[in-house]
Wavefront OBJ file of the C-alpha trace (Angstrom):
o trace
v -6.534 31.313 -18.152
v -4.769 28.005 -17.641
v -4.512 26.151 -20.883
v -4.772 22.682 -21.408
v -1.094 20.942 -20.492
v -0.298 17.511 -21.462
v 2.676 15.840 -20.194
v 3.745 13.221 -22.433
v 6.833 12.163 -20.545
v 7.300 13.591 -16.933
v 9.527 10.709 -15.830
v 12.766 10.555 -15.562
v 14.197 7.554 -14.503
v 18.272 6.656 -14.091
v 17.816 3.481 -15.037
v 21.292 1.394 -15.965
v 23.494 3.263 -13.681
v 24.951 1.839 -10.018
v 21.925 3.413 -8.701
v 18.649 3.018 -10.063
v 16.420 6.035 -9.142
v 13.329 7.812 -10.330
v 12.708 10.975 -10.542
v 9.661 13.645 -10.824
v 8.408 16.378 -9.715
v 4.624 18.238 -9.853
v 3.922 22.379 -9.291
v 1.507 23.225 -6.574
v 0.196 25.813 -4.956
v -0.280 26.672 -1.177
v -2.072 29.648 -0.209
v -0.390 30.843 2.954
v 3.254 30.461 0.808
v 2.580 30.113 -2.915
v 3.669 27.693 -5.480
v 6.162 25.239 -4.687
v 7.577 22.343 -6.653
v 7.145 18.824 -5.404
v 10.425 16.835 -5.544
v 9.691 12.847 -5.439
v 12.580 9.967 -6.094
v 12.182 6.293 -5.755
v 14.863 4.367 -5.055
v 15.435 0.313 -6.851
v 16.587 -1.080 -3.265
v 17.795 -3.793 -5.444
v 20.403 -1.443 -6.753
v 22.014 -0.033 -3.017
v 24.124 -1.137 -0.818
v 22.437 -2.256 2.635
v 24.340 -2.953 5.911
v 23.635 -4.331 8.990
v 22.926 -2.611 12.169
v 21.217 -2.711 15.979
v 18.159 -2.568 14.383
v 18.153 -4.602 10.748
v 19.690 -3.773 7.593
v 19.094 -0.761 6.058
v 19.865 1.801 2.826
v 21.232 5.318 2.973
v 21.269 6.956 -0.126
v 22.711 10.695 0.288
v 20.809 13.218 -2.019
v 21.433 16.440 -2.634
v 18.997 19.268 -4.650
v 20.006 22.279 -6.083
v 17.831 25.253 -7.665
v 19.887 27.173 -10.132
v 18.218 30.515 -12.209
v 21.476 30.996 -14.555
v 24.699 30.193 -12.584
v 22.747 31.847 -9.385
v 22.067 29.279 -6.594
v 18.290 29.775 -5.174
v 18.021 26.896 -3.045
v 19.940 23.981 -1.831
v 19.138 20.790 -0.172
v 21.188 17.472 1.258
v 19.677 15.058 2.885
v 20.626 11.596 4.280
v 17.415 9.427 2.725
v 17.527 6.136 5.353
v 15.439 2.695 3.628
v 13.274 1.250 6.067
v 14.647 -1.761 8.212
v 14.903 -4.955 7.168
v 15.463 -7.979 9.271
v 16.511 -9.689 5.845
v 18.558 -8.880 2.408
v 15.327 -10.945 0.784
v 12.729 -8.308 1.970
v 14.238 -5.154 1.001
v 11.294 -2.734 -0.738
v 11.433 -0.321 -2.970
v 10.960 3.340 -0.865
v 10.184 6.994 -2.014
v 11.746 10.289 -0.853
v 9.154 14.007 -1.040
v 11.096 17.104 -0.862
v 9.026 20.402 -1.061
v 10.810 23.864 -2.645
v 9.005 27.082 -2.390
v 9.725 29.216 -5.893
v 8.263 32.297 -7.818
v 7.139 31.690 -11.205
v 10.160 31.411 -13.248
v 12.714 28.945 -15.383
v 14.745 27.088 -13.057
v 17.583 23.576 -13.315
v 17.108 21.598 -10.354
v 20.316 19.524 -10.353
v 20.402 16.181 -8.282
v 23.346 14.419 -7.055
v 22.795 10.834 -5.410
v 25.280 8.992 -3.342
v 24.759 5.511 -1.908
v 26.239 5.881 1.045
v 27.143 2.588 1.699
v 29.182 2.829 -1.344
v 29.900 6.400 -2.540
v 31.514 4.685 -5.727
v 27.911 4.496 -6.822
v 26.648 8.011 -7.912
v 24.323 10.105 -10.217
v 24.022 13.595 -11.232
v 21.357 14.649 -13.335
v 19.739 18.193 -14.411
v 15.834 18.416 -14.244
v 14.697 22.139 -16.179
v 11.547 23.588 -14.052
v 8.935 26.224 -15.063
v 6.777 27.488 -13.036
v 4.331 29.720 -15.002
v 2.527 33.157 -13.506
v -0.958 32.692 -12.371
v -3.501 34.987 -11.588
v -6.704 35.436 -10.365
v -7.761 32.627 -12.589
v -8.936 29.375 -11.574
v -6.591 26.455 -12.393
v -5.377 23.111 -11.640
v -1.789 21.847 -10.125
v -0.368 18.485 -11.753
v -1.619 15.422 -11.488
v 0.159 13.099 -8.755
v -0.783 9.447 -9.712
v -1.797 7.522 -6.226
v 0.083 4.240 -5.376
v -1.789 3.600 -2.009
v -4.078 5.382 0.004
v -3.743 4.804 4.127
v -5.479 6.348 7.403
v -3.066 8.879 8.926
v -1.166 7.747 12.435
v 1.229 10.431 12.402
v 1.510 13.416 10.296
v 4.184 12.594 7.841
v 5.886 13.952 4.361
v 3.087 11.880 2.501
v 0.154 13.102 4.846
v -2.458 14.970 2.606
v -5.686 15.720 5.226
v -6.424 12.684 7.655
v -4.899 10.299 5.289
v -1.306 9.490 3.611
v -1.227 8.979 -0.273
v 1.996 7.479 -0.751
v 2.862 8.600 -5.008
v 3.553 6.287 -7.640
v 6.230 8.599 -9.242
v 4.892 7.788 -12.723
v 1.220 7.622 -15.045
v 2.314 3.974 -16.319
v -0.066 1.404 -14.873
v 0.979 -2.376 -15.353
v -0.930 -5.516 -15.678
v -1.510 -5.762 -11.534
v -3.053 -2.497 -11.357
v -6.450 -3.301 -10.918
v -7.783 0.813 -10.443
v -6.023 4.066 -11.239
v -5.787 6.519 -8.240
v -4.547 9.978 -8.711
v -4.843 13.876 -6.594
v -4.593 17.405 -8.121
v -6.026 20.613 -6.358
v -8.401 23.161 -8.111
v -7.221 26.861 -7.053
v -9.222 30.308 -6.802
v -12.800 29.120 -8.067
v -14.078 31.478 -5.312
v -12.220 34.633 -7.439
v -14.056 33.314 -10.222
v -17.514 31.829 -9.359
v -17.861 33.424 -5.737
v -17.995 32.087 -2.679
v -19.796 28.758 -1.540
v -21.544 28.715 -5.450
v -21.695 25.416 -7.452
v -19.874 24.004 -10.193
v -19.117 21.070 -11.950
v -15.927 18.988 -11.939
v -15.867 16.174 -14.692
v -13.374 13.674 -15.221
v -12.223 11.161 -18.331
v -10.074 8.923 -19.857
v -9.827 9.419 -23.331
v -8.556 7.253 -25.597
v -5.579 8.848 -28.351
v -6.832 6.666 -31.462
v -9.822 8.414 -30.917
v -9.245 11.094 -29.172
v -12.395 10.461 -27.458
v -13.602 9.931 -23.570
v -14.304 6.308 -22.776
v -17.650 6.676 -21.538
v -17.630 3.791 -18.780
v -14.862 6.199 -16.887
v -16.529 9.573 -17.300
v -17.196 10.917 -13.767
v -19.395 14.154 -12.963
v -19.017 15.371 -9.209
v -21.348 18.637 -7.843
v -18.764 20.319 -6.079
v -18.765 23.724 -4.093
v -16.448 26.879 -4.502
v -13.660 27.642 -1.996
v -9.739 28.942 -2.840
v -8.310 25.337 -2.803
v -9.854 22.300 -3.403
v -8.157 18.929 -3.085
v -9.395 16.427 -5.379
v -9.325 12.430 -5.086
v -10.411 10.129 -7.917
v -10.201 5.982 -8.270
v -10.964 4.293 -11.269
v -11.555 0.437 -11.779
v -9.358 -0.107 -14.885
v -9.129 -3.900 -14.651
v -10.846 -3.403 -18.277
v -8.894 -0.878 -19.566
v -7.187 -2.476 -22.797
v -3.252 -1.606 -23.338
v -2.360 1.787 -24.945
v -2.127 5.283 -24.511
v -4.750 7.528 -22.967
v -4.810 10.900 -21.398
v -6.447 11.147 -17.952
v -8.756 14.909 -18.069
v -9.933 17.192 -15.797
v -12.097 19.910 -16.898
v -14.272 22.591 -14.293
v -17.307 23.961 -15.672
v -19.842 26.840 -14.500
v -23.360 26.415 -14.026
v -24.063 27.805 -18.176
v -21.219 24.956 -18.546
v -18.220 27.177 -19.613
v -14.954 26.089 -19.180
v -13.291 27.685 -16.399
v -10.133 25.263 -15.537
v -8.589 22.228 -17.382
v -5.913 19.759 -16.799
v -4.920 16.907 -18.251
v -1.706 14.005 -18.397
v -0.739 10.860 -20.723
v -1.641 7.598 -19.254
v -0.216 4.180 -20.269
v -1.696 1.265 -19.947
v -0.540 -2.227 -20.351
v -3.027 -5.258 -19.632
v -2.785 -8.520 -19.935
v -3.968 -10.092 -23.345
v -6.891 -11.220 -23.768
v -7.943 -15.635 -23.787
v -8.216 -15.449 -27.219
v -4.925 -13.457 -27.639
v -2.572 -14.702 -25.448
v -1.024 -18.190 -25.541
v -1.997 -21.137 -23.514
v 0.510 -21.600 -20.726
v 0.879 -25.418 -22.604
v 1.389 -23.488 -25.901
v 3.586 -21.258 -24.139
v 5.617 -23.997 -23.354
v 6.321 -25.224 -27.036
v 7.648 -22.088 -28.213
v 11.599 -21.076 -27.794
v 11.203 -19.010 -24.612
v 10.816 -22.777 -22.682
v 14.766 -22.749 -23.167
v 14.709 -20.000 -20.809
v 15.191 -21.686 -17.390
v 15.722 -20.455 -13.811
v 14.458 -17.656 -11.966
v 17.413 -15.741 -12.065
v 17.474 -16.162 -15.944
v 13.782 -15.870 -16.626
v 14.115 -12.505 -14.946
v 17.422 -11.155 -16.324
v 16.734 -11.648 -19.833
v 13.806 -9.635 -19.158
v 15.460 -7.226 -17.969
v 17.658 -6.981 -20.681
v 14.678 -6.464 -23.221
v 14.110 -3.061 -21.650
v 16.950 -1.261 -24.053
v 15.091 -2.629 -26.750
v 11.204 -1.208 -25.874
v 8.755 0.711 -26.579
v 7.758 3.417 -23.484
v 4.774 1.175 -22.351
v 7.180 -2.175 -21.867
v 9.923 -0.225 -20.897
v 7.937 0.754 -17.808
v 5.940 -2.989 -17.675
v 9.520 -3.932 -17.057
v 10.508 -1.411 -14.811
v 8.018 -2.069 -12.526
v 7.946 -6.254 -12.826
v 10.602 -7.642 -13.870
v 12.239 -8.079 -10.533
v 8.825 -9.670 -8.798
v 6.561 -10.691 -11.493
v 5.425 -14.494 -12.439
v 8.363 -16.083 -13.971
v 5.299 -17.600 -16.481
v 3.971 -13.949 -16.968
v 7.488 -12.741 -18.250
v 8.344 -15.716 -20.432
v 5.023 -15.032 -22.031
v 6.403 -10.983 -22.071
v 9.386 -12.100 -24.087
v 7.624 -14.284 -26.496
v 5.065 -11.459 -27.221
v 8.234 -9.309 -27.713
v 9.671 -10.700 -30.407
v 6.046 -12.292 -31.629
v 5.159 -8.377 -32.313
v 8.553 -7.371 -34.112
v 8.526 -11.141 -36.221
v 5.256 -12.793 -36.419
v 7.097 -15.024 -39.123
v 9.544 -15.908 -37.325
v 9.812 -14.512 -33.272
v 12.731 -16.609 -32.405
v 14.893 -16.194 -34.774
v 15.204 -12.494 -33.636
v 15.252 -13.148 -29.954
v 18.177 -15.699 -30.967
v 19.802 -12.709 -32.487
v 19.398 -10.505 -29.446
v 20.214 -13.419 -27.114
v 23.938 -13.827 -28.571
v 23.687 -9.833 -27.826
v 22.850 -10.216 -24.152
v 25.648 -13.437 -24.209
v 28.354 -11.269 -25.075
v 27.095 -8.666 -22.731
v 27.237 -11.004 -20.025
v 30.868 -12.651 -20.823
v 32.116 -9.591 -21.278
v 31.066 -6.683 -18.860
v 29.910 -9.222 -15.987
v 30.401 -7.717 -11.984
v 29.463 -8.934 -8.894
v 26.931 -6.827 -7.643
v 24.547 -6.552 -11.101
v 23.225 -8.202 -13.903
v 25.867 -7.608 -16.860
v 22.776 -5.888 -18.406
v 22.116 -3.509 -16.093
v 25.743 -1.961 -16.323
v 26.532 1.234 -18.265
v 28.463 -0.634 -20.738
v 25.527 -3.401 -21.258
v 23.109 -0.271 -21.489
v 25.095 1.036 -24.037
v 25.953 -2.211 -26.162
v 22.618 -3.646 -26.094
v 20.728 -0.193 -26.945
v 23.453 0.427 -29.853
v 24.922 -2.247 -30.550
v 28.735 -3.269 -31.385
v 30.595 0.213 -31.721
v 33.022 0.323 -34.401
v 36.439 1.272 -32.559
v 36.740 0.443 -28.909
v 39.940 1.792 -26.703
v 40.495 0.021 -23.418
v 43.246 1.259 -21.284
v 43.701 -0.603 -18.005
v 46.854 0.569 -17.116
v 47.726 4.163 -18.583
v 50.198 5.983 -15.354
v 47.842 8.131 -12.710
v 44.821 7.275 -14.488
v 42.022 4.945 -13.713
v 41.031 1.996 -15.861
v 38.832 3.730 -19.116
v 36.998 2.298 -22.405
v 35.920 5.028 -25.266
v 33.591 3.845 -27.980
v 33.187 5.078 -31.155
v 30.221 4.793 -33.558
v 30.352 6.019 -37.161
v 26.715 6.223 -37.360
v 23.666 6.196 -35.098
v 19.959 7.320 -35.683
v 20.463 10.947 -33.255
v 24.351 11.455 -33.960
v 27.162 10.276 -36.590
v 30.314 9.792 -35.200
v 28.984 8.997 -31.717
v 31.096 8.472 -29.309
v 31.552 7.115 -25.238
v 33.662 7.514 -22.660
v 33.752 5.081 -19.578
v 35.626 4.978 -16.451
v 36.200 2.673 -13.951
v 36.745 4.319 -10.555
v 36.862 1.345 -8.378
v 40.057 0.145 -10.569
v 38.798 -3.460 -10.010
v 34.884 -4.288 -10.070
v 34.285 -3.913 -13.739
v 32.010 -1.632 -13.218
v 32.748 0.914 -15.859
v 30.621 4.174 -15.634
v 29.303 6.156 -18.466
v 30.584 9.996 -17.670
v 30.207 11.478 -21.128
v 28.998 11.132 -24.504
v 28.088 13.247 -27.768
v 24.949 11.262 -28.110
v 21.572 13.212 -27.542
v 20.091 12.226 -24.181
v 23.291 10.469 -22.962
v 25.709 12.224 -19.992
v 27.422 15.266 -21.033
v 30.103 16.591 -19.430
v 32.786 18.707 -21.314
v 35.674 18.061 -18.351
v 35.308 14.429 -19.239
v 38.499 13.357 -19.033
v 39.811 15.488 -15.943
v 37.394 12.612 -14.489
v 40.010 9.954 -15.756
v 42.804 10.957 -13.515
v 43.824 9.250 -10.320
v 43.394 11.887 -6.903
v 47.537 11.265 -6.411
v 47.892 13.326 -10.252
v 44.863 15.408 -9.996
v 44.359 17.499 -7.343
v 40.776 18.676 -8.788
v 39.464 15.254 -8.313
v 37.485 15.223 -4.449
v 34.697 13.400 -2.933
v 34.136 17.057 -1.027
v 30.505 17.580 -1.637
v 30.838 21.600 -1.189
v 33.104 21.393 -4.012
v 30.159 20.414 -6.234
v 28.538 24.601 -6.263
v 32.410 26.030 -7.468
v 32.262 27.269 -11.317
v 35.751 25.488 -12.749
v 37.280 27.542 -15.902
v 38.600 24.360 -18.060
v 39.752 26.841 -20.439
v 42.051 28.235 -17.291
v 43.246 25.730 -15.178
v 46.477 28.556 -14.253
v 49.251 26.173 -13.601
v 47.721 23.114 -13.282
v 49.265 20.534 -16.180
v 46.192 19.384 -17.928
v 49.043 17.129 -19.891
v 48.195 14.541 -16.501
v 44.917 14.273 -16.364
v 43.701 12.055 -19.795
v 45.836 13.643 -22.644
v 45.971 9.697 -24.429
v 42.226 10.049 -23.764
v 41.403 13.346 -25.185
v 44.015 11.650 -27.878
v 41.750 8.461 -28.386
v 38.219 10.564 -28.313
v 39.505 12.900 -31.339
v 41.359 10.085 -33.065
v 39.493 6.765 -32.579
v 41.773 3.430 -33.294
l 1 2 3 4 5 6 7 8 9 10 11 12 13 14 15 16 17 18 19 20 21 22 23 24 25 26 27 28 29 30 31 32 33 34 35 36 37 38 39 40 41 42 43 44 45 46 47 48 49 50 51 52 53 54 55 56 57 58 59 60 61 62 63 64 65 66 67 68 69 70 71 72 73 74 75 76 77 78 79 80 81 82 83 84 85 86 87 88 89 90 91 92 93 94 95 96 97 98 99 100 101 102 103 104 105 106 107 108 109 110 111 112 113 114 115 116 117 118 119 120 121 122 123 124 125 126 127 128 129 130 131 132 133 134 135 136 137 138 139 140 141 142 143 144 145 146 147 148 149 150 151 152 153 154 155 156 157 158 159 160 161 162 163 164 165 166 167 168 169 170 171 172 173 174 175 176 177 178 179 180 181 182 183 184 185 186 187 188 189 190 191 192 193 194 195 196 197 198 199 200 201 202 203 204 205 206 207 208 209 210 211 212 213 214 215 216 217 218 219 220 221 222 223 224 225 226 227 228 229 230 231 232 233 234 235 236 237 238 239 240 241 242 243 244 245 246 247 248 249 250 251 252 253 254 255 256 257 258 259 260 261 262 263 264 265 266 267 268 269 270 271 272 273 274 275 276 277 278 279 280 281 282 283 284 285 286 287 288 289 290 291 292 293 294 295 296 297 298 299 300 301 302 303 304 305 306 307 308 309 310 311 312 313 314 315 316 317 318 319 320 321 322 323 324 325 326 327 328 329 330 331 332 333 334 335 336 337 338 339 340 341 342 343 344 345 346 347 348 349 350 351 352 353 354 355 356 357 358 359 360 361 362 363 364 365 366 367 368 369 370 371 372 373 374 375 376 377 378 379 380 381 382 383 384 385 386 387 388 389 390 391 392 393 394 395 396 397 398 399 400 401 402 403 404 405 406 407 408 409 410 411 412 413 414 415 416 417 418 419 420 421 422 423 424 425 426 427 428 429 430 431 432 433 434 435 436 437 438 439 440 441 442 443 444 445 446 447 448 449 450 451 452 453 454 455 456 457 458 459 460 461 462 463 464 465 466 467 468 469 470 471 472 473 474 475 476 477 478 479 480 481 482 483 484 485 486 487 488 489 490 491 492 493
C-alpha cells in the first residue's frame, strides 16, 4: 500500500549563481512504458545572456542530465534549450523545460549541468537524488504537480495533457498575486482493487499545519469511476487563504469509506496583510523605507533580503522582486524588519543595509547586482569572514579568494573557495566549501589553474562522464595547479 508522503521542500533553487534556475522532479506512471521521472527546469530570463538574430532576441541554455546508479550511467540527455524570441530585452520572460526519463524502481542520482550558450563562463552543476518505489497492483497516486496556467492545446507539445496544455509552477509556493491554486496528479490501479467501472470517492483537502485539521471551505469530494489511470485536475480559489503553511491532500476511498490510496504535499501561502494589520501607504511613507528611492534600488534592496528570509519570504522574493509593485516591495521590507524587531525595525534595517552597501562596493559586476553574486550571497548569508585570502596574479592561476569563518551554525572552521575564470569581470564563482548545503568539489584546486598550465581543464562536455582519480594524477605536476591555494586553505591568514 502506498503510504502518505509529505514533501516539505522539493524545490531546488540554483539561486545566487550566474544562472538563476529552479528545478523540481515528479514521479508518474505510464501503463505502457512504466514509471518515469518528469524533470522541470525554470530559467530566470534576466540571469541569462540574450543575443539578437533575424527573428529577435533569444537566450540559449545547454542542459545536460546524467542519471546514475552508483558509478553506472543509466540515462544521458543533452539538449539546447532556447527561450521564446522577443523583440526587446525589456520583454524577456522566464521559460520552462520539461523532460521525461523512464526508469525501473531503485535509487538514483540525477546530475544536472547548465551552461549559458551565449556566455559559457556561466554554468551550474548539481546532483539531485531520485527515489522510485516498487509499486504492486495496489492503488497509488503520482506526485502532485502544481499548475501555473491551463490553455487549450493548439498543437501537441511537452506540456500537453489530454486536450489542454498545463504549464507547471515548479513549486507549491503561492504568492499574494495567486488568487487560485491548481494542481494535477494521477491515480493508478483503482480498477485492480475495486473492479472495472466501480464508483469510489476522491477527497481533496487543504490542511492547516497549525491545527492539523482540514479547512472546511476547501474540502472537495468528487465521485469517480474506476479505471487503470485516472487524471485528476483541481483548482481552488485561495484569495482569502491567509499566510501560513498548509498540506494539500488527496485521498481515495471505497464505497465502505475505507482509504485505498493517499498522497500529500506541503504548500506555502503568502497573502497580502488585512487592512487592520497593514500600514496605509501614507503611514508607510513615514517609515524608514521612504528613504529607498528609485525603482532599481527598491527591487535590488528587496532581492538582497532573500538570504536572511524564511522559506516563505524567500519564495515570495524569488517570484516577485523583479515584477511586484514597488510600494508592495517597500511594505515587504518594512514588515520584514518589523517582525524581527518590533520596537525598532529601522535600526535592524540599517545594520543589514551596511552589509548591502559593503557588498555593492566590493563585489560589483556589470551584469547583475552585487547581492546576486556568489561572494555577495555568502557575505549576506554568513557575514564578514574572519580571514580573506585574495590572489589576483598568482602565476598560471585564475584570480581566486579563500574565505574562513571560525564558527557558523552548521560548521566550525568554515571555508569557501571562489574563482574568477573570466579574469576581468570580478565575478567570482563559489566552487568549493566545507559547509553543508554549499557546493563541494574534492578537487576544487584543479579549477584554479589556467588552461596553459593544466591540461585537465577543458570545456569539452564529453569529459563530464570521465572519472578523475585525484590521488593518482600519474606524471602530472599537482604543484602547477593551486599548490598555494591548498596552503591558504589549510592555513588561512
